[in-house]
N, C-alpha and C positions, 0 to 999 in steps of 0.2 A: 676747229677754228684757230689752230695754233698760229697760223700766219697773221690773222687779224689780231690775236692776243699780243704777238710780238710787235706789230705796228703800233697798237695802242700804248704798249709799254714805252716805246720810244717817244711817242707824241706827249704822253703824260710827263715823262722825265724832262723833256725839253721845256714844257710849260712850267714845271716846278722850278727849273733853273732860271727861266726868264722872270718868274714871279719873285723868287727869293735867291738871288745870286749870292747873298751873304751866307747861305746855308752850306755852301761848299759841296763836299763829296758825300754828305750824309743823306742825300735825298733818295728816297725809294718810294715809288708810287704804290707799292703793295697792292698790285692789280691781281684780281682773281675772278673766276666765274661767279656770278651772283648766286647767293644762297637760296633765293626764292624768285620765281618768275616775275612777281610784281616789282622786284628791284631792278629789272632790266636784264641785260646779258652779262655785264661785268660790273664789278664794284671795286673802286679804288679807295683804300683806307690810309693812304700816305700822309694825309693832313694831320691826323691825330698825334703821331709821335713828334711832329714839329712844334706842337704847342709850347712845350717847355723851353726848348732852345731858342725859339723865336719870340717868346713872351707874348703870344697872341692867342685868342680863342681859336680852336680848330675849325670852327665853322667859317670864321673870317679867312683863315688860311685856305680852306676849300674854295671859298668864293673867288679869291685871287687866282687860284690855279685854274678854275673854270673860265675866268675872263681871258686868260692867256690861251687856254685850250681852244675856246670857240673862235679865236682869231686865227687859228691855223686852218687853212683851206683843206689840207689833207684830212684833218680830223672831221671837218664838216661833211666830207664825202663818205665817211665811215658811219658816223653816229648822229642820232637826233640830239636835241638840246639836253645837256647833262642835268641831272637833278641832284641837289644836295639834300641828304637825309640825316636825321638824328644829329649827333654832335659834330659831324663833318664828313660823313661818308659821301663819296661821289658815285652816283649810279649812272651807268652808261648803257644805252640801248642802241643796237645796230639798226641802220636804216633798212626797211623792208627790201629795197632794191639790192642792197649789199648782201643780205641773206639769200635772196633769190639767185644772185650771181655766184655766190659760194656753192650753192646747191647745184646750179647748172654745170659748174666746172667738174663736179664729182660724177655727173651722169655718164660722161665718156671716159672716166678714169678707172681702170681696173683696180687701182690701189685705193680708191675712194678718199683721196685727199691726204693719204699718209705718204710722205716723201720717202724715197729710198735714200739712205745716207750718202752714197756716192753722188747721186744727182743733186742732193741738197747742199753739196759742198762741204759736208762733214765726213772726215775720214772714218771708215768702218773700223771696228776693233775686233781682232781675232779673239773669239770667245770659246772656252771649253766648258761644256755642261757635263758634270759627272753625276750620273743618276742610275737608278735601278739596282745594280750591283748585288745580284744574288750570289749564293755560295755554291760551288761545285759539289755534287753528290747530295744536294738538298733540293727539294722542290720549292718553287716560288710559292709564297703564301701571301695572305692578305697584307702582311707588313710591307711587302714590296709594291703594293698597289699605288700608294701615294707618291713614292719616289719616282716610279715609272711614269705615272700620268702627269704629275707636276713638272718633272724634268722635261718631258716631251713638249708640253705646252709652252714652257719658257723658251725652249730651243726653237720652236716654230715662230714665236713672236720675234725673237732676236734675228732669226733668218729673214723674216719678212721685212724687218727694218733695214736689212742689207749687211748685217754682220756675218762674216764667215764663221760658222759654228762647227766645232768638232764635238760630236755627242759620244761620250766615253762611258763604257760599261766596265767599272772597276770590280770585276768578279773576284770572289775569294777562291783562288785556284792554287794556293800554296800554303804550306805550313804543316804543323804536327798532325792535323787530322788525316792527311794523306798517308803518313807513315802507318798510322793504326788501321786505316781502311785497307790499304794494300796488304798489310800483314794478315788481317782477318780474311780477306778474299783469297789469299794464297792457300788458306786452310779450308775454306768452306765453298768457294766458287772460283777456282783458279782459271776457268775458262773466261771469266769476266776481264781478266788481265791480259789476255792474248787475242781475243776475238771481239770485234765490234758487235754491239747489240746482243751480246750474250745474256744480258739482264736488262730489264727496263729501269727507268729512273725510280719508280716506286720501290722496286726490290733493292736498288742501290741505297735508298734512304733507310730501309729496314736494316740492311747490312751495316750502314753507318752507325745506327743506334746500337746495334749489337757490339760493334767495335768499340764504341765509346764506353759501354757498360764494362766490357772486358778491360779496357785501359784503366778505368777507375778502380777496379777490384783486383787485378792480376799484375803483380810486379814483374813477372817474367814477360808477360805480354807488353808491358810498358817498355821494358828494355829493348825487346825486339822491334817495337814500333819506332823507338828513337833511332835505332840502328838503321831502320829503313829510311827514315828522314835524312840521315847522313848520306846514305847511298843516293837518294834522290837529288840532294843538293850537290853531291859530288859528280853527278852526271852519269850514274850507272845506267847503261842502255836498257836493261830489263825493267828497272824501276821507272825510267822515263817513258817507256812504251806503255806500261800499265797506267801511269799518270795521264798520259795523252788520251788513252781510250776512255778513262773515267771523265775527263774534261769534255771530250767529244760527245759522249752520251748525254751529259747534262746540257751541253750547248744546244743540241738538237731539240731537247724538250723546252728549253727557254725560248728558242726561236718560234716554236708553235704559239706561245703566248704573245710574243712580240708581233707576229704576223696577225694574230686575231685582233690585237689592239692597234695595228698600223703604227708600230713603233720602230724607228730606225736608230740603230746603235752600232758603234764600232767597239768591239771587245778589246780591252787592254787590261788584263788581269794583274793581280799582285805579282805574279811571277815575272812579268815584263821588267820590273824594277830591281830584280835580284842583282844584276851586274852593277847597280849604282848605289847599293846600300853601304858598302865600305867607304865610298867617297863621301857620303853624308857624314859619317863619323869623323873622317879625316878633315873635312872642311870645318866642322864644328870645333874640332881640336885646334886647328890652325887659327881660327877666329878667337880663340880663348874662351869659348862658350861652354865647352865640354868639361864636366867635373866628374871624377870617379868617386862614387859614394857607395859604400858597402859592396864594392867590387863591380858595380854597374856604372856604365857611362850615361850621364844625364845632363840636362840643361835645366837650371833652376829658373822658374818663371817669375817675371817681374809683376808685382801687383796681385799675385795669386798666392794666398797663404792657406795652410792647413789649420786644424783646430788648435794646434800648439803655437800658432802664430808664425811658424817658419815657412819660407817659400816652398811651394810644391815643385817637385821635379817632373820633367818629362823624360822618361827613360828611353834612350835610343839604342842602347846595347846592353843586353843582359849580362849578368855576372859570368855566365858560361861562354860569353863571346857571341851569342846568338843575337838576332835582330827581332823586332816586333812590329806591330801595326804602325806605331808612331814613326819608326824608321822608314817603312814603306811609304807612308803618307808624305814624309819630308822628301824622300827621293822623288815622289810623283810631282810635288810642287816645284822642286828644283828643275826637273826635266820639262815641265809644262811651260815654265816661264823662260827657260833658256832659249836663246835665238836658234833658229834652224841653221845648219842641219843637226846641231847637237841636242836640240829639243824642239818643242812645239812652237815657240815664239808667241805664246798667248799674251793678250793684253788684259783679259778678264777671265778669271776661273771661278766657276760657280759649283758648289757642292750641294746636292739635294739629298739630305739624309734626315732621319728622325731627330727630334729635339734632344733626345737623350745623348746624342754625340756632340752637343754644343760645346761642352767644356774641353773635350778632346781636341776638337778642331780649333778652338780658341788658343790652346797651348801650341798646337802644331803651327798655326798661322803666326803666332808671336815669335817662335823660334826661327821660322823661315824669314820673317822680316829682319830679325836681329842678325841673321847670317848673311843678309844682303841678297837673298835669292829672289825676292820680289822687287822688280824695278820700281822706281818712284812713280812712274807714269802708269803703273798697272794696278789692278785690284784683285783681291781674292775674297769671296763671300760664301758664308755658310747659309743655305736656305733651309731652315728647319721646318719640320711639320709635326703635328700632333698625332695621337693614336686614332685608329679606326676602332670604334667601340660598338658593342651590342646594345640592345634595348636596356640592359641593366646598368649601363654606364661603365662597364668594365671592358677590357680588351676583348675584341671579337673572337669567340671560340666556337667550336662545334659543340653539339650537345654532350659529347663524350669528354669535352675539355681540351681537345686537340686544337692546334692552330688551323685555321681555315685555309685550305689550298686555294690559290688564286684561280686555277683552272675550274674548280668546282663552283666558285663564286660567280665567275663569268658565265659559265654554262647555265647556272640557275637563273641569272638575269635574263638570258635569252629565252629560256623555257617559260618563265613567268610572263614575259612580254608576248610570247606566242599565244599563251593561254588567254591573256587579256584581249589580244587582237582577234582571236577566233570568236570570243564571246561578243565583242563589239560588232563584228561582221554579222553574227547571227541576230543581234538586237536590231541592227540596221537593215537586215535582210539583203545584205550585199554578198555577192559571190566573187571570190578572187582565186586565182590559181595558186598552186603550192609555191612556185618560184617567188611570187609576190609576197606571200606570207612569210617565207623564210628570210627574204631580203629585209623586210620591214622589221621582223622580230629581232634579227641579228643587229641591224643598224640601231634601232631604238634601245634595245637592251643594253648594248655596250655603251651607247651614248649616255644612257641614264646613269650608269656606274661612273663614267668619267666625269660627267657634269656635277653629280652629287658631291664628288670629291673636290673638284676645282672651284665650285661655287662657295665653298666654305673657306673662311680665312685659314690659310694653311698652318698658321701658328697654333691654332686651337685643335682640340680633339673634336671628332664628330661621330654621331651615332648613325650606324649603317642601317637603313631601312628600305627594303625593296618597295614597300607600299608607298612611301613618300617619294622616292626617286622615280617611280614609274607613273606617278599621277599626271593627268593631263592638265592639271591646274597648279598654280603656284610656280615658284622659281625652279623649274625642272627642265631637263632636256626635252621630254615629250611636248611640253607647253611651247618651247621655242621652235621645235621642229614643226609643230602644228601651225605656228604663225607663218612659216615659210610655205607650208602646204596650202594654207588659206590664200596666200597671195598667188600661188601657182594656179589656184582655182579661178582667179579673176581672168587670167589669160584664157583658160578653157571656156569661159563664158563670153569671150569675145573681146577682152581688153588687150590692147597691143602693149606688151611689156618688153618689146624688143629694145635693143641698145641704141636705136636711132635717136638723134638729137631732137630736143624740143626747142623750137625757135625762141619762145619766150615763156617763162614760167609765171603764172598768175595765181595768186592765193588771196582768199578773202575771209576765210573762217578761222577762228581761234584754234581749233584742233589741227588745222593744216600748219599753222605757224609753230605750234607746239612740236609737231613732228619734224618740221624743218630744223628747228633748233636742236632737237635730240639727235638727228642724223649728223649734224655738223660737229657733234662732240667726239666722234669716233677717233679722229687723229690724236686728240688729247689723251684719250683713254689708253691707246696703244703706247704712247710715250710714257705714261704712268707705269704700265706693266713692264716696259723695258727697263725702267730705272728701279722700281720698287720690287719687282719680281713677285708680284701678288696677282695670280690669275683670277682670283675672285673679283677683282675690279672690272675685268672684262665681262665676267658672267653677270655681275650686277647691272652693267650698262646694257647688255643684250636683253636682259629681262625687262628693264625699264623701257627700252626701245619697243619691245613687243607690246607692252601695256599701252604706251602712247599710240602705237599704230592701231591697236584694236579699238581704242577710244575714237580715233580718227575715222576708222572704217565703219564703226557703228553709228557715228553721228553725222557723217558727211557722205552724200551720194557720190559714187565714182563712175560706174558704167552708165548711169542714167543722167549724169550731169551734162550740161551744154558746154560747148567749146567757148573760150579757151580753158575752162576749168577742168574738163574731162581729161585732156592730155596732161595737164599739170598734175592732177591727182594720180593718174596712172604712172607718171614719172616718180611721184612720191612712193607709190607701191613698189616700183621696180628697185628704187634705191634702198628701200627698207629690206627687201628680199636680198639684195646684193650685200648689204651690210651684215645682216644676220648670217648669211652663208659664209662670208669671209671671216667674221668673228668666230663662228662655231668651228670653221676650218682651222683657225689658229689654236683652238682648244683640242684639235684632233677629232672633231665630230663632223662627219659628212651629213649633208642635208638630203631630203627626199622631196619628190614632187607630189607623191600621194602616200597616205598612211592608212 
């Protein structure tokens, strides 16, 4: 109901200006959705802060505002008589015919009332969402789950709003680790450096661990590995070919996970920014920001001090002349905000990584701002998230103490869902073919994993539990998917849920109006997620919508109702299904007609 909210905002402000012209520019209606249904649809609290400057009781101020408001014919078309509550709150209730009209408009709208920015007259912002970012020669593990799922959901919402979104996978494909891995493979598995698919990713991970152990213990191996890095950085064709084969092998394995989760990403690894690293240092030096300290080039951060009270440095060039992660991240920001064709020309850049990197990105963002690489009309944001924990409250691990492979976790979710489904079919004495069982098990299993993550405030840690996420009750994907299936069942029983228009919507029962109001909140929720980058807000809304719908369906007859109520209630069912399907789709979760 954002259109209604904005209209009321303007009407309230005009009423306040007419009532108190002496208040000048300090007027603010403080209009927000009502906190409880008994307070109406909206609540305006703007009278309270005017009490002191105007020297009047806030209730008297509210009365004067209401007098001006009710004299406005446009307001009278929107709302019933305003109610003044408590010390001076103004409660506003929309007219039933206006609610019905708002709902009617959504019935034929595939966007369900959410305007596309271009159509709404607001210029879209080119957005980059940096997420997932696994490391080459390492398998994706449970730690990559949150970045991948949260980043995808945010990209989907921003795309739906009309922003052009570039989804970037900043893979770790460069650095010292390649020198030691190539050196080790030359000695133990040289075919891996000359022939594609000579080893699988699991073997590559084992080789990487062996190489790391040798690097830590063997000085001669260290020296050879560093020489290999120099060759790679210098463009040695043999080293580059070996590096390319290792990247391709990892890339294919990553893509299997992305395909399974329906994730779209454009890979742009750390190596992409190699040609721009020296320019970062040169620019910082020219801007007077670079300081040489103990041989290293660094920028001292403002407002960030160490235990000794001295400003902390962000090192951008090591004492040996080499570069580091901070240099690469600064080069990435510089490139991403630079106008095309020299860069991406982004207006908003979003980094989705674990909360442990918050200080690193705060330092990188500050240096980029001071260097002038982030235009004043643009923004850069770190979207942090907490850990995935086991039942013991510690970081999720296997029984042997190893990091959980993401592939294994997703496969287990599907297997458990299949077992639950087969048991339910047996209990219900239902017979379904294997194709149905596999489709439902895969869809529900992966949906459960995604939703369990997204429904949690991303800033907090959450405990991973297959039992909780696969439950058919509570705030889970199976519960929401079942609500859509339940509505599809109405159509199978003879209810016309087609997209045809209903001439006039007629509602008479409290559960109907509750559902109408809940459905009309969808556009506001999408706007919240777009700004605050919190997918759990959408999850909470979808769960509450499902609950409101189930109460409506349990308390109000639909198929057995007489006209015009039957058509109106079927329209409510259709719009609920459409809203759940669209909302879940923005979370990367497809719906089903049967489960």
